[in-house]
matplotlib code that plots the C-alpha trace (Angstrom):
import matplotlib.pyplot as plt

x = [0.0, 1.3, 0.5, -0.5, 2.0, 0.5, 1.2, -0.4, -0.4, -1.9, -4.8, -5.5, -5.5, -7.8, -10.3, -10.3, -10.5, -13.4, -15.4, -15.0, -15.6, -18.8, -20.0, -20.3, -19.1, -15.5, -16.8, -18.4, -15.0, -13.2, -15.8, -15.3, -11.5, -11.9, -14.3, -12.1, -9.0, -11.0, -12.2, -8.7, -7.3, -10.0, -8.7, -5.3, -6.2, -9.4, -12.9, -14.4, -12.7, -14.2, -11.6, -12.1, -10.0, -9.5, -8.3, -7.2, -7.8, -5.6, -2.5, -3.2, -2.6, -4.6, -4.8, -6.2, -7.9, -9.4, -12.5, -13.6, -16.4, -15.6, -17.7, -17.8, -17.5, -16.1, -18.1, -16.5, -12.7, -12.7, -15.3, -15.1, -12.5, -12.8, -13.0, -9.9, -7.8, -9.1, -8.1, -4.5, -4.3, -6.9, -7.7, -10.8, -12.4, -16.0, -18.4, -20.0, -17.1, -14.9, -11.3, -9.4, -6.2, -4.2, -3.0, 0.4, 0.5, 0.0, 2.9, 3.0, 1.8, -1.4, -2.7, -1.7, -3.7, -6.8, -6.6, -6.6, -9.4, -11.6, -10.9, -11.9, -15.0, -16.2, -15.4, -17.3, -20.3, -20.3, -19.9, -22.8, -25.0, -24.1, -24.9, -28.2, -29.1, -28.0, -30.1, -33.2, -33.0, -32.3, -35.3, -37.9, -39.4, -39.3, -41.9, -44.3, -41.8, -39.9, -36.1, -33.6, -30.8, -28.4, -28.9, -26.1, -27.0, -29.9, -30.3, -32.9, -35.1, -34.7, -33.2, -30.5, -30.3, -27.5, -29.0, -27.4, -27.1, -27.0, -28.9, -32.6, -34.3, -37.1, -38.5, -39.7, -43.3, -42.6, -40.9, -42.6, -42.6, -41.2, -38.5, -34.9, -32.6, -28.8, -26.1, -25.5, -29.0, -30.7, -34.0, -36.8, -38.9, -41.2, -40.0, -42.4, -41.0, -37.9, -37.1, -34.8, -34.7, -33.7, -29.9, -29.5, -31.9, -33.7, -35.2, -37.9, -38.8, -41.6, -42.4, -45.8, -47.5, -50.4, -48.8, -45.7, -48.0, -49.6, -46.3, -45.2, -48.3, -47.7, -44.3, -45.8, -49.0, -48.4, -52.2, -51.6, -49.3, -51.7, -54.5, -56.7, -56.6, -56.2, -56.2, -59.0, -58.2, -55.9, -56.1, -53.0, -51.9, -48.2, -46.5, -49.7, -52.6, -54.0, -57.1, -56.9, -59.9, -59.1, -61.2, -61.0, -61.8, -62.0, -65.0, -63.0, -60.3, -60.8, -59.0, -58.7, -57.2, -54.8, -53.4, -53.3, -51.6, -51.2, -51.2, -50.8, -47.4, -48.0, -49.5, -46.9, -44.1, -45.6, -46.2, -42.5, -41.4, -43.7, -42.4, -45.4, -48.1, -51.4, -53.2, -56.9, -57.6, -61.3, -63.2, -64.3, -67.9, -69.7, -72.5, -71.7, -73.7, -72.0, -68.6, -69.0, -70.0, -66.7, -64.6, -65.9, -64.9, -64.3, -67.4, -70.8, -73.3, -76.9, -78.2, -77.2, -79.0, -78.6, -78.4, -80.4, -78.0, -78.4, -75.0, -74.3, -74.5, -75.0, -73.7, -75.7, -73.8, -74.9, -74.2, -71.4, -69.7, -69.1, -65.5, -64.6, -66.1, -64.3, -61.0, -58.1, -58.0, -60.6, -58.3, -60.7, -63.4, -60.8, -59.4, -62.8, -63.8, -60.6, -61.1, -64.7, -64.4, -67.5, -67.8, -70.3, -71.1, -71.1, -73.8, -75.2, -78.7, -79.4, -78.3, -80.3, -83.4, -83.0, -82.6, -85.7, -87.7, -86.5, -87.5, -91.0, -91.5, -90.6, -93.1, -95.8, -95.2, -95.3, -98.8, -100.0, -98.8, -99.7, -103.1, -104.1, -104.8, -104.5, -101.3, -103.0, -104.1, -100.6, -99.0, -101.4, -100.5, -96.7, -97.1, -98.9, -96.0, -97.0, -93.8, -95.1, -98.1, -97.6, -97.8, -101.1, -102.5, -101.8, -102.8, -105.7, -108.8, -109.0, -105.5, -106.8, -110.0, -108.0, -106.5, -108.4, -110.1, -110.4, -113.8, -114.7, -115.6, -112.3, -110.4, -111.8, -111.2, -107.5, -106.8, -108.6, -106.5, -103.4, -104.3, -105.2, -101.7, -100.0, -101.9, -101.0, -97.3, -97.4, -99.0, -96.4, -93.5, -94.9, -95.2, -91.7, -90.4, -91.9, -90.2, -86.9, -87.7, -89.6, -91.1, -94.5, -93.2, -91.3, -94.1, -96.5, -94.2, -95.6, -93.6, -92.2, -93.8, -93.9, -91.2, -89.0, -89.7, -88.6, -85.4, -84.6, -85.4, -83.0, -80.4, -81.1, -82.9, -86.1, -87.0, -87.9, -84.9, -82.6, -84.0, -83.7, -80.0, -79.2, -77.7, -79.5, -76.9, -77.2, -80.8, -80.8, -77.2, -74.5, -71.1, -67.6, -64.1, -61.8, -58.2, -59.1, -62.1, -65.8, -67.5, -71.2, -72.1, -75.3, -78.2, -80.6, -83.6, -81.7, -83.7, -86.9, -85.4, -85.7, -83.9, -81.5, -84.1, -86.8, -84.5, -83.4, -87.0, -88.0, -85.1, -85.8, -89.4, -88.3, -85.9, -88.7, -90.9, -88.2, -87.2, -83.7, -84.6, -87.5, -90.2, -88.7, -85.5, -87.6, -89.2, -85.8, -84.3, -87.2, -87.0, -83.3, -84.1, -86.7, -84.3, -81.6, -84.0, -85.2, -81.6, -80.9, -83.9, -82.9, -79.4, -80.8, -83.0, -80.0, -77.9]
y = [0.0, 3.4, 6.3, 9.5, 12.3, 14.7, 16.2, 13.6, 15.8, 18.8, 16.7, 15.4, 18.9, 20.2, 17.5, 18.0, 21.8, 22.0, 19.3, 21.2, 24.7, 23.7, 21.2, 18.4, 14.8, 14.2, 11.6, 14.4, 16.2, 12.9, 12.1, 15.5, 15.0, 11.5, 12.8, 15.7, 13.4, 10.9, 13.6, 15.0, 11.6, 11.0, 14.1, 12.3, 8.7, 9.1, 10.3, 7.0, 5.1, 4.3, 5.7, 6.0, 7.6, 6.2, 8.5, 7.0, 9.6, 7.7, 7.5, 10.5, 8.2, 8.7, 6.1, 5.9, 2.7, 1.7, -0.5, -2.9, -5.5, -9.1, -10.3, -13.3, -11.1, -7.6, -4.9, -1.8, -2.1, 0.9, -0.5, -4.3, -7.1, -10.6, -13.5, -15.0, -11.9, -11.3, -14.8, -14.2, -11.8, -13.3, -17.1, -16.6, -14.0, -14.8, -13.1, -10.1, -9.4, -6.3, -6.1, -3.3, -2.0, 0.5, 3.4, 5.1, 8.7, 11.3, 13.7, 17.2, 20.7, 20.2, 17.7, 19.8, 22.8, 20.7, 18.8, 22.1, 23.6, 20.6, 19.9, 23.4, 23.4, 20.0, 20.4, 23.7, 22.1, 19.0, 21.2, 23.4, 20.3, 18.9, 22.2, 22.4, 18.8, 19.5, 22.7, 20.9, 18.0, 20.5, 22.7, 20.7, 19.7, 23.2, 24.7, 26.7, 27.2, 30.3, 30.4, 33.0, 34.3, 37.1, 39.6, 39.0, 41.5, 43.1, 42.5, 44.4, 44.7, 41.1, 40.2, 37.5, 35.8, 33.6, 30.6, 27.8, 25.9, 27.9, 31.0, 32.0, 34.8, 37.1, 38.4, 42.0, 41.0, 38.9, 41.7, 44.3, 47.5, 50.0, 47.8, 48.6, 45.9, 46.3, 43.7, 41.8, 42.3, 39.3, 38.5, 36.1, 34.8, 31.9, 29.1, 29.5, 26.9, 24.8, 23.9, 21.3, 22.8, 26.3, 26.5, 29.7, 30.4, 27.3, 28.5, 31.1, 33.0, 35.4, 38.0, 39.0, 35.6, 35.3, 32.1, 34.1, 36.1, 32.9, 31.4, 34.6, 34.4, 30.7, 31.5, 34.2, 32.4, 29.1, 28.3, 27.5, 24.6, 23.4, 23.2, 25.6, 28.6, 28.7, 31.3, 30.5, 33.1, 36.1, 39.1, 41.3, 44.5, 43.7, 46.4, 48.5, 46.6, 43.1, 41.4, 37.9, 35.8, 33.5, 30.8, 29.1, 25.4, 26.0, 28.1, 29.5, 30.9, 34.2, 33.8, 37.5, 38.1, 35.2, 36.6, 40.2, 39.3, 41.2, 45.0, 43.9, 42.3, 39.3, 41.2, 44.0, 41.5, 40.5, 44.1, 45.0, 42.1, 43.3, 46.9, 48.4, 46.6, 47.3, 44.0, 43.8, 40.6, 39.5, 36.4, 34.0, 32.7, 30.4, 32.9, 34.8, 37.9, 38.2, 37.5, 40.2, 42.7, 41.8, 42.0, 45.5, 47.0, 49.7, 50.7, 49.9, 47.9, 48.9, 45.8, 43.2, 42.3, 38.6, 37.2, 34.2, 31.8, 33.6, 35.1, 38.8, 40.8, 44.3, 45.8, 48.8, 51.2, 54.4, 57.5, 58.7, 55.2, 55.0, 56.3, 54.0, 51.0, 51.7, 52.8, 54.7, 53.8, 51.1, 49.1, 48.2, 46.8, 45.1, 43.3, 42.4, 40.9, 38.8, 37.7, 36.6, 35.4, 37.4, 40.0, 42.3, 45.9, 48.7, 51.3, 53.9, 53.9, 57.0, 55.2, 52.1, 54.3, 56.1, 52.8, 51.5, 54.6, 54.5, 50.8, 51.6, 54.4, 52.1, 49.6, 52.3, 53.5, 49.9, 49.3, 52.6, 51.9, 48.2, 47.9, 51.5, 52.5, 55.8, 56.6, 56.3, 52.7, 51.9, 53.3, 51.3, 48.0, 48.7, 49.6, 46.3, 44.4, 43.8, 43.8, 42.9, 42.6, 38.8, 38.7, 40.6, 38.3, 35.2, 36.6, 35.3, 37.5, 37.5, 39.2, 42.0, 42.5, 42.8, 46.1, 49.2, 50.9, 47.8, 46.1, 43.0, 44.8, 46.8, 43.7, 41.6, 44.3, 44.8, 41.1, 40.7, 43.4, 41.9, 38.4, 39.8, 41.4, 38.3, 36.1, 38.4, 38.3, 34.5, 34.1, 36.4, 34.6, 31.2, 32.2, 33.6, 30.4, 28.3, 30.6, 29.7, 26.0, 25.0, 21.5, 20.5, 17.9, 20.6, 23.2, 20.9, 20.0, 21.1, 23.4, 25.7, 29.1, 30.5, 33.0, 30.1, 28.2, 31.2, 31.6, 27.9, 28.0, 31.0, 28.8, 26.1, 23.8, 23.1, 19.5, 17.6, 15.3, 18.3, 19.7, 16.3, 16.1, 19.4, 19.5, 21.2, 23.9, 24.7, 25.5, 27.2, 28.5, 27.7, 28.5, 27.1, 27.9, 29.6, 30.6, 30.3, 32.6, 31.6, 32.6, 32.5, 30.2, 31.6, 29.2, 29.3, 30.0, 31.9, 35.1, 33.2, 32.3, 28.6, 26.9, 23.9, 21.6, 22.8, 22.4, 18.9, 17.8, 19.2, 17.5, 14.1, 14.2, 15.0, 12.1, 9.8, 11.0, 10.5, 7.1, 8.0, 6.7, 4.8, 6.3, 4.6, 6.7, 9.8, 8.8, 7.9, 11.2, 13.2, 11.3, 12.1, 15.8, 15.7, 13.9, 16.5, 19.3, 17.6, 17.3, 20.9, 21.9, 19.7, 21.2, 24.7, 23.8, 22.3, 25.3]
z = [0.0, -0.9, 1.3, -0.5, 0.2, 2.8, 6.1, 8.5, 11.6, 9.7, 8.3, 11.8, 13.2, 10.5, 11.1, 14.9, 14.6, 12.1, 13.9, 17.2, 15.8, 13.9, 16.6, 14.1, 14.0, 12.9, 10.4, 8.4, 8.0, 7.2, 4.6, 3.0, 2.8, 1.3, -1.3, -2.3, -2.7, -4.7, -7.1, -7.5, -8.2, -10.9, -12.8, -13.1, -13.4, -15.4, -14.5, -15.7, -12.9, -9.5, -7.2, -3.5, -0.7, 2.8, 5.6, 9.0, 11.7, 14.2, 12.0, 9.7, 6.7, 3.5, 0.7, -2.8, -4.1, -7.4, -7.2, -9.9, -10.0, -10.9, -13.8, -16.3, -19.4, -19.2, -20.9, -19.2, -18.6, -16.3, -13.8, -14.4, -14.3, -15.6, -13.1, -14.7, -14.2, -10.7, -9.6, -10.7, -7.8, -5.5, -5.9, -3.8, -6.1, -7.3, -9.7, -8.0, -5.6, -5.8, -6.6, -4.8, -6.3, -4.2, -6.4, -6.1, -5.1, -7.8, -8.2, -9.6, -8.6, -10.6, -8.1, -5.2, -6.5, -7.4, -4.1, -2.1, -4.1, -4.0, -0.4, 0.6, -1.5, -0.5, 3.2, 3.3, 1.6, 3.9, 7.0, 5.9, 5.2, 8.6, 10.3, 8.6, 9.6, 13.2, 13.3, 11.9, 14.4, 17.3, 16.6, 14.8, 18.1, 19.4, 17.0, 19.0, 21.8, 22.8, 22.4, 23.4, 21.1, 20.5, 17.7, 15.2, 12.5, 10.6, 6.9, 4.9, 8.0, 8.9, 12.3, 12.2, 15.7, 17.0, 18.7, 20.7, 17.4, 14.2, 13.3, 13.2, 11.3, 12.2, 9.0, 8.8, 9.0, 12.1, 14.1, 16.3, 14.2, 16.7, 18.2, 17.1, 18.5, 18.2, 17.7, 20.9, 22.3, 23.8, 22.2, 22.8, 19.9, 19.0, 16.7, 13.8, 11.4, 10.8, 7.2, 5.8, 2.3, 3.1, 2.7, 4.5, 7.3, 8.3, 11.6, 11.2, 14.3, 15.2, 17.8, 16.3, 16.3, 18.8, 20.0, 21.1, 23.5, 24.7, 25.5, 27.3, 29.5, 30.1, 31.5, 33.9, 34.9, 36.8, 36.5, 32.8, 33.6, 36.3, 33.7, 35.6, 33.2, 29.4, 26.7, 24.2, 21.5, 20.9, 18.6, 18.1, 16.5, 17.4, 19.4, 19.8, 21.3, 21.9, 23.2, 24.8, 26.0, 28.9, 30.6, 34.0, 34.6, 38.3, 39.5, 42.4, 40.1, 38.2, 34.9, 34.2, 37.7, 37.3, 34.1, 35.3, 38.6, 41.8, 40.9, 37.2, 37.7, 35.4, 32.5, 32.9, 32.4, 29.1, 28.1, 28.8, 26.6, 23.8, 23.7, 25.6, 23.7, 25.5, 26.4, 27.2, 29.2, 29.0, 30.2, 27.5, 27.5, 25.1, 24.9, 21.7, 22.6, 26.0, 24.4, 21.8, 24.6, 26.4, 23.2, 22.2, 25.5, 26.7, 24.7, 26.2, 24.0, 23.8, 22.1, 19.5, 16.3, 15.2, 11.7, 10.4, 12.2, 15.5, 15.3, 16.2, 13.0, 14.1, 17.4, 18.5, 20.8, 22.5, 20.4, 22.7, 22.6, 18.9, 18.9, 21.8, 20.0, 16.7, 18.3, 16.7, 13.0, 13.6, 15.9, 18.6, 16.3, 14.2, 17.2, 18.5, 15.1, 15.0, 18.6, 18.2, 14.6, 13.7, 11.0, 12.7, 12.0, 14.6, 14.5, 16.9, 18.3, 16.2, 13.0, 13.9, 14.5, 11.2, 9.4, 11.0, 10.2, 6.6, 6.3, 7.8, 5.4, 2.5, 3.7, 4.1, 0.5, -0.8, 0.8, -0.6, -4.1, -4.3, -2.7, -3.1, 0.5, 2.4, 4.2, 7.6, 6.9, 5.6, 8.7, 10.8, 9.1, 9.4, 13.1, 13.7, 12.3, 8.6, 6.6, 3.1, 0.9, 0.9, 4.7, 4.5, 1.9, 4.0, 7.4, 9.4, 9.3, 13.2, 13.2, 11.0, 13.1, 16.3, 14.9, 16.1, 13.2, 11.0, 10.8, 8.9, 5.7, 5.6, 6.6, 3.8, 1.3, 2.4, 2.3, -1.1, -2.6, -1.3, -2.5, -6.0, -6.2, -5.0, -7.5, -10.3, -9.3, -9.0, -12.4, -14.0, -12.2, -13.3, -17.0, -17.0, -15.4, -18.2, -20.7, -18.9, -19.5, -16.3, -16.7, -15.3, -12.8, -11.0, -11.4, -9.7, -6.8, -3.5, -1.3, -4.0, -4.8, -8.3, -7.3, -6.1, -9.4, -11.4, -9.4, -9.9, -13.6, -14.0, -12.3, -14.9, -12.5, -14.5, -13.7, -10.5, -11.0, -11.3, -8.0, -6.4, -7.2, -5.4, -1.9, 0.9, 1.3, -2.5, -1.9, 1.5, 1.5, 4.2, 5.4, 4.5, 5.4, 2.9, 3.8, 7.5, 7.3, 7.5, 4.3, 3.3, 0.4, -1.2, -1.9, -4.8, -2.5, 0.2, -0.5, 0.4, 3.9, 3.3, 6.2, 5.8, 7.4, 5.0, 2.0, 3.1, 3.5, 0.1, -1.6, 0.1, -1.0, -4.6, -4.5, -3.5, -6.3, -9.0, -7.5, -6.2, -2.7, -1.2, 1.1, 4.2, 3.8, 3.8, 7.1, 8.7, 7.5, 8.9, 12.2, 12.4, 12.0, 14.7, 17.0, 16.4, 17.1, 20.3, 21.5, 20.7, 22.8, 25.7, 25.6, 25.6, 28.6, 30.5, 29.8]

ax = plt.figure().add_subplot(projection="3d")
ax.plot(x, y, z, "-o")
ax.set_aspect("equal")
plt.show()
């Protein structure tokens, strides 16, 4: 065996120094040296050869060896050797085994230059790969946890942080706006993500994520670790203001007081870490109306208007509370919406009253124009709760006679006029629906008004089979999640206030009529709906 010319002690020192400095295994550095020497030798002996290097860390010796596979018939002289030739050197050689030939050292300045260049390039590459792998394994299980590092430098607004192993980066959109750390400052941040692919900054940190605030509170409030108190949701405007909703699983513990601490000591520690960010701590409750009232503080709520799903849609505040409810640049209402997950509007009592009066005036005018009555009678109907001509046409006569000033003759005349108008509208809608292609089987289906049929026909649902193939939410509308936000999916008959249960029943009946399901399935489905409604009622009573 011929040892390759090299300074043994120097190689040993290089391996030990690099491994120690970069905190990586010596085998990684040895592998880099072996690979660089093998590549250099190929440039001299031939790139087609399978040449490998072997470095002995104990002795500092480095050897080159050529490897060929023993075969019956040689097809590639550079990589294969015949069984006959192999047995001349090794009688025990068999097909498939490897013949190792130790190569003499390569002389000349060309090898020295190439060896140095390749060794430097490959060692740097291997060391970086080893560092990245070490960083990944060190921090992949720390995602969502807080780490402490030292500010190394700031690049284009991004903060580069020295950690125990490697570097982390706080991107511009993950740093608090007004903070200006300097090199050498100690900084706490949340591990947001750890990437294997990123060749530069694998560890992404954040000081603006809601989870960062949650972990800061966890460090200050021992009740978190005890499982007594928890943060249900957080809304932040980093560095400026935040709202957090907390809950207690022990009736004797006040969650807000636990997070605030004696004389505000606990919350103040978090505020100091977040550059003076104001934090409103409120109690979480499953009652959405009550939760919204808490979230909109310091403004006082007058009342809440719900949407069709009994979710707060409009928050009515006293006139002098509007600026508090909205906050500077809309900050308070924006945080409240994020905290509750509800996209409600904020209006004052005066605005709500004006809206109501405008709607009443519009209804009065509609009654006057459509059924040709005096303004006083129209006002009377609206005051008694009649919202539309259709409602008047379908009302019970006793309801009309209960109104002061309306006798049986006037009541019959009012209802007859309303019914005549509705009948004319229905006939017109039905004729237009047929022009859109409505078929008789759907037109005769009970439960759909002419206006509904027209809407369906415009949506190209013209047959009973086509209606039966719809989903309940396609008819009544519903909600889905898009990019983390709850969005409304409009239904074909949503404007007619058809509920999901009503839509489901209509579709099931249609499916029975067209033969898609049997009648027993309809009974079972309706029974399930009744059971679900019964459970909901019991749950409400228990609550």
